[in-house]
C-alpha positions, 0 to 999 in steps of 0.5 A: 414714303417708306422708311428704312424701319418699314423696309427692314421690318418687311424684309424680316417678315419675308425672310421668316416666311421663306424660312417657315416654307423651307422648313415645311418642305423639308419636313414633308420631304422627310416624312415622304422619304421615311414612308418610302424607305423600303419600297421597291424601285427598279424592275417591278417585282412579281405580282400575281393572283386571282382577282375578286372577279375570279380572273387570274392576274399576272404582271407582265415583265414588260407591259405594253403601256404604263401600268398603275399598281395601287395598294389600299385598305378598307380600314384606311380613311385616306384610301376611302377619300381617294377611291373615287379617283382610282375607280374613275381612272380604272374605268377610263384606262384598263392598265390598273391593278389594285391590291387590298392590303390586310383588309379581310377575306375576299368576301369582306373586300367585295362587300366593302367595294359594293357598299362603297360603289366602286369597281376596279380590279382587286387582288386580295392581300389578306396576309400582307405578303404582296405588300411586303414583297413591294415594301409597302408599309403605308397605304394608299401607295401607288407604283407606276410601271413603265413599258420597260418593266421599271418602276418610274413613280412611287407615291405614298398617300393621297394622290389626285386623278390628275396626278395619276394621269400625268405620271402615267403619261410621263412613264409612257414617254 
């Protein structure tokens, strides 16, 4: 039979766990809010240029279906960990454009992609001007644009392929 002391100790222990969990959630939410502080919301800004493959790209004001705009960099270890998910998603769904932020010349970015064995459409943002227009300070950063042209989701940091697919599906509803 449990004594009153045992019950009180267990209660204090669970309260401490709850407070620690709450503190963890608040810290993570604060970090995410700080990372996303300047990122655009509402209508998607202009995005145009020539991909590494030599094709002209221009973001439609109202894409026919949800679109992923993904910012990454060759020097980013988190981007490297995530690039397989982005490549797999881009292979399954052509509604993807990526932006290589401050990663060197188009030739350097293309060489990096070949070395890594990934293939997805890339606009090179060597000077960071596209990233500034979108308010991107940290990579990886993903924007999901709904068919009405509005940014529905913004993510900074690692995201899974399942997470991307769920957000894309949700933006299409």
